[in-house]
LUMVO-952123 format. One line per field, with one value per residue: residue in three letters; x, y, z of N, C-alpha, C in turn. Coordinates in steps of 0.2 Angstrom, whole numbers. Atoms other than C-alpha are relative to their C-alpha. Example, Ala and Ser with C-alpha at 12.3 -4.5 7.8 and 13.67 -1.06 7.14 Angstrom:
BEGIN
r <- ALA, SER
n.xx <- 4, -4
n.yy <- -6, -6
n.zz <- 0, -1
ca.xx <- 62, 68
ca.yy <- -22, -5
ca.zz <- 39, 36
c.xx <- 4, -4
c.yy <- 6, 5
c.zz <- 0, 3
//
This chain:
BEGIN
r <- MET, LEU, THR, ALA, CYS, ASP, SER, GLY, ALA, ALA, ALA, THR, PRO, ARG, ILE, THR, PRO, GLY, THR, THR, ALA, ALA, PRO, ARG, GLU, LEU, ASN, LEU, ILE, ALA, LYS, ASP, TYR, THR, PHE, VAL, PRO, ALA, ILE, VAL, ASP, LEU, VAL, PRO, GLY, GLU, THR, VAL, VAL, LEU, HIS, PHE, VAL, ASN, GLY, GLY, GLU, VAL, ILE, HIS, GLU, ALA, VAL, PHE, GLY, GLY, ALA, ALA, THR, GLN, ALA, ALA, TRP, GLU, THR, ALA, GLU, ALA, GLY, ALA, ALA, GLY, ALA, PRO, PRO, GLY, PRO, THR, PRO, VAL, VAL, SER, ALA, PRO, ALA, PRO, VAL, ALA, GLY, LEU, ARG, VAL, VAL, ALA, SER, SER, GLY, GLN, ARG, THR, ASP, ALA, ARG, TRP, THR, VAL, PRO, VAL, ASP, GLY, PRO, ALA, ILE, ARG, ASP, PHE, VAL, VAL, ALA, CYS, HIS, ILE, PRO, GLY, HIS, PHE, ALA, GLN, GLY, MET, VAL, VAL, PRO, VAL, ARG, TRP, VAL, GLY, ALA, ASP, GLY, ARG, PRO, LEU, ASP, ALA, LEU, PRO, SER, SER, ALA, ALA, PRO, ALA, SER
n.xx <- 7, 1, 6, 4, -2, -6, -3, -8, -2, 1, 7, -4, 3, 4, -4, 1, -1, -5, 3, -8, -4, 0, 3, 0, -1, 4, -5, 4, -6, 2, -5, 0, 6, 3, -4, 1, 8, 6, 3, -3, 4, -2, 4, 0, -4, -8, -8, -3, -7, 0, -4, 2, -3, 1, -1, 0, -8, 1, 0, 5, 2, 6, 3, 7, 4, 6, 0, -2, -7, 1, 1, -5, -7, 2, -2, -8, -4, 0, -6, -9, -3, -5, -4, -3, -4, -2, 4, 6, 3, 4, 7, 4, 8, 0, 1, 5, 1, -7, 0, -6, -6, -9, -1, -6, -2, 1, -6, -1, 6, 1, 2, 4, 5, 4, 5, 6, 6, 5, 7, 0, 5, 5, -5, 1, -6, -7, -2, -9, -2, -7, -1, -6, 4, 0, 0, 9, 6, -1, 5, -2, 7, 0, 4, -2, 6, -1, 3, 0, -5, 3, 1, 6, 1, 5, 3, -5, 0, 3, 6, 2, -3, 1, 6, 6, 2
n.yy <- -5, -6, -2, -5, 0, 0, -6, 0, -6, 3, -7, -3, 3, -3, -5, 2, -6, 2, -2, -2, 5, 2, -3, 3, 0, -3, -3, -5, -3, -4, 3, -7, -3, 5, 4, 5, 4, -7, -4, 0, 4, -2, 1, -8, 0, 7, -5, 0, -3, -3, 0, -4, 1, -4, 4, -4, -4, -4, 2, 3, 4, 2, -2, 2, -3, -1, -6, -5, 2, 0, -7, -3, 3, -4, -9, -1, 3, -5, -9, 2, 3, -4, -1, -1, 9, 3, 2, -2, -6, 5, -3, 2, 0, -2, 5, 4, 0, 2, 8, 6, -1, 2, -4, 3, -1, 5, 7, 0, 5, -4, 5, -3, 4, -2, 3, -4, -4, 5, -2, -3, 2, -7, -7, -2, 2, 3, 1, 1, -6, -3, -7, -5, -4, 6, 8, 1, -2, 8, 6, 3, 4, 5, 1, 3, 6, 1, 10, 4, 6, 7, -1, 1, -9, -5, -5, -6, -2, 5, -1, -5, -6, -4, -5, 1, -3
n.zz <- 4, -5, -2, 0, -7, -2, 2, -3, -2, -10, -5, -7, -7, -4, -3, -6, -2, -5, -6, -3, 0, 8, 5, 6, 6, 6, 4, 5, 7, 4, 6, 4, -3, -3, -3, -2, 4, 2, -6, -6, -6, -8, -4, -5, -6, 0, -3, 4, 3, 8, 5, 8, 5, 6, 6, 5, 1, -4, -6, -3, -7, -2, -4, -2, -4, 2, 4, -2, -2, 8, 3, -2, 6, 8, -2, -5, 6, 3, -4, 0, 5, 1, -4, 4, -2, -6, -4, 0, -6, -4, -1, -5, 0, -7, -5, -2, 5, 5, 3, 2, 6, -1, 5, 2, 4, 3, -5, -7, -2, -7, -6, -3, -5, -2, -6, 7, -4, -3, 3, 3, 7, 1, 6, 8, 8, -3, 7, 2, 7, 0, 4, 6, 6, 5, 1, 1, 7, 2, -2, -4, -6, -1, -6, -7, -4, -11, -3, -10, 0, 5, 5, 7, 0, -5, 4, -3, -4, -3, 3, -6, 2, 4, -2, 1, 6
ca.xx <- -132, -137, -153, -165, -162, -144, -137, -120, -123, -124, -140, -134, -134, -143, -138, -135, -136, -120, -119, -105, -96, -96, -100, -106, -94, -101, -91, -96, -86, -87, -84, -86, -101, -108, -106, -108, -119, -134, -143, -136, -146, -145, -153, -158, -149, -133, -114, -104, -88, -89, -76, -76, -67, -64, -62, -62, -50, -57, -59, -76, -87, -101, -114, -128, -142, -159, -164, -159, -142, -142, -145, -133, -117, -125, -124, -106, -98, -105, -94, -77, -82, -71, -58, -40, -29, -24, -32, -52, -55, -60, -79, -93, -112, -119, -121, -139, -139, -122, -125, -111, -98, -81, -71, -58, -46, -44, -36, -40, -49, -58, -63, -77, -86, -104, -120, -135, -150, -163, -177, -168, -182, -195, -180, -185, -175, -161, -150, -129, -122, -107, -107, -92, -97, -104, -106, -125, -132, -122, -134, -121, -135, -138, -155, -153, -165, -169, -171, -174, -166, -172, -167, -183, -186, -194, -208, -201, -213, -224, -242, -246, -234, -242, -251, -270, -277
ca.yy <- 333, 348, 353, 365, 367, 367, 385, 382, 399, 396, 405, 419, 414, 421, 436, 432, 450, 457, 458, 469, 454, 448, 460, 455, 458, 470, 474, 487, 492, 507, 509, 524, 527, 513, 503, 484, 475, 485, 484, 484, 470, 479, 473, 488, 488, 474, 481, 480, 480, 490, 485, 498, 497, 510, 499, 515, 528, 543, 545, 539, 537, 532, 538, 530, 537, 545, 559, 573, 565, 562, 582, 587, 577, 584, 603, 600, 591, 605, 619, 606, 605, 614, 613, 614, 595, 587, 580, 581, 597, 589, 594, 589, 586, 594, 579, 576, 573, 565, 547, 532, 541, 533, 539, 531, 533, 524, 508, 510, 499, 511, 500, 505, 499, 504, 500, 503, 514, 503, 515, 514, 505, 521, 534, 540, 536, 527, 524, 520, 538, 546, 564, 568, 583, 574, 556, 558, 566, 550, 540, 534, 526, 511, 505, 498, 482, 482, 462, 453, 441, 427, 437, 439, 459, 472, 481, 501, 505, 494, 493, 502, 516, 518, 534, 533, 533
ca.zz <- 250, 257, 264, 264, 285, 284, 284, 291, 301, 323, 332, 341, 358, 372, 381, 400, 409, 417, 434, 444, 448, 431, 417, 401, 386, 373, 357, 345, 329, 320, 304, 291, 292, 302, 316, 319, 326, 316, 332, 351, 363, 383, 396, 408, 425, 418, 420, 404, 397, 380, 368, 355, 341, 327, 312, 300, 294, 305, 322, 330, 345, 352, 362, 370, 375, 372, 361, 372, 376, 357, 354, 366, 359, 343, 349, 358, 342, 332, 340, 335, 315, 306, 318, 311, 308, 322, 337, 338, 352, 368, 369, 382, 385, 402, 416, 419, 398, 394, 394, 390, 377, 372, 358, 348, 335, 321, 324, 341, 355, 369, 384, 395, 412, 413, 423, 408, 416, 424, 416, 399, 388, 394, 386, 371, 355, 367, 351, 347, 338, 333, 331, 325, 313, 299, 304, 311, 296, 288, 296, 310, 322, 327, 338, 355, 360, 376, 382, 396, 406, 396, 381, 372, 367, 380, 373, 373, 383, 397, 393, 409, 403, 388, 382, 380, 363
c.xx <- 0, -8, -1, 0, 7, 5, 7, 0, -2, -5, 6, -2, -3, 3, -1, 5, 7, -1, 8, 5, 2, -4, 2, 5, -2, 5, -5, 6, -2, 5, -2, -5, -6, 1, -3, 2, -6, -5, 4, -6, 3, -6, 0, 0, 6, 3, 2, 6, 0, 9, -1, 5, 1, 5, 0, 6, 0, -2, -8, -4, -4, -2, -6, -3, -4, 0, 2, 6, 3, 2, 4, 7, 1, 2, 10, 4, 1, 6, 9, -1, 5, 9, 9, 4, 2, -7, -9, 2, -4, -8, -5, -7, -2, -1, -5, -2, 8, 0, 5, 4, 7, 1, 6, 3, -1, 6, 0, -5, -1, -3, -7, -6, -6, -6, -7, -6, -5, -6, 2, -5, -7, 6, -2, 4, 5, 6, 8, 1, 8, 0, 3, -2, 0, -4, -8, -3, 4, -3, 3, -1, -1, -7, 1, -7, 2, -3, -2, 5, 1, 1, -5, 0, -5, -5, 4, -4, -5, -7, -6, 0, -3, -4, -6, 0, -7
c.yy <- 4, 1, 5, 6, 2, 6, 0, 7, -3, 6, 5, 1, 5, 4, -3, 8, 1, 1, 7, -2, -1, 2, -1, 3, 5, 3, 3, 1, 4, 0, 8, -1, -3, -4, -9, -4, 5, 3, -2, -2, 5, -2, 4, -4, -5, 7, -4, 1, 0, -2, 2, 3, 4, -5, 5, 5, 9, -2, 1, -1, -2, 0, -5, 1, 3, 6, 5, -2, 2, 6, 3, -2, 5, 4, 0, -2, 6, 5, -3, 0, 6, 1, -3, -9, -1, -4, 2, 7, -7, 5, -6, 1, 3, -7, -2, -4, -5, -8, -4, 7, -1, 3, -3, 2, -5, -7, -2, -2, 6, -5, 4, -3, 4, -4, 4, 2, -7, 2, -1, -3, 7, 10, 1, 0, -2, -4, 0, 7, 3, 6, 3, 5, -2, -4, 0, 0, -5, -3, -5, -1, -4, -3, -2, -5, 0, -8, -1, -5, -5, 2, 1, 11, 1, 4, 6, 2, -7, 2, 5, 7, 4, 3, -2, 2, 6
c.zz <- 6, 1, 2, 7, 2, -3, 2, 7, 9, 0, 2, 7, 6, 4, 9, 4, 3, 6, 2, 2, -7, -8, -4, -5, -4, -5, -4, -4, -2, -6, -5, -3, 3, 6, 0, 7, -3, 5, 7, 5, 7, 3, 6, 7, -3, 0, -7, -2, -8, -3, -5, -5, -8, -5, -5, 1, 4, 8, 1, 7, 1, 5, 2, 5, -2, -5, 3, 2, -8, -4, 2, -2, -7, -1, 0, -6, -6, -2, -2, -8, -3, 0, -2, 0, 6, 4, 0, 7, 5, 1, 6, -1, 8, 4, 0, -9, -1, -3, 2, -6, 0, -8, -3, -8, -5, 0, 8, 3, 6, 3, 5, 5, 0, 2, -5, 5, 0, -5, -8, -5, 2, -1, -8, -3, 4, -8, 3, -4, -1, -1, -1, -7, -5, 0, 3, -3, -3, 2, 5, 6, -1, 6, 5, 0, 5, -1, 6, 3, -2, -7, -7, 1, 5, -4, 3, 7, 6, 1, 4, -2, -5, -3, -3, -7, -1
//
């Protein structure tokens, strides 16, 4: 007999923030033109080992950062639009706004060790996006949810830092 509460689905485990000595493993899968999971949970200041897997048919990237970072990579990648067939040209963004960027070809996994910015929750519009020409325009972006060491979501800005109304 089935009961209404028996969904068979396991609850999402609480995040244990990564440290330099024991980074948290973070899996992110790119597909054509989306990411899995649909929301990326990060703890400010934690260290993660990102496993970026491209399950799509074309090259993808994952750029972690705020609005300035995303705009810098969108501009950098726009210069590669219409490049001849073959490997995607090498592009870069200015160091102050570069954020974290990983790239993977179809079927490839790229790993990166990264310390999440402590001030991440205060960075405007912090997301994960792909800026390979046309991908961002097709909605290849997912939000970041900031969580505390207890696994509970944090507010985007502390109440003391919120703008006055």
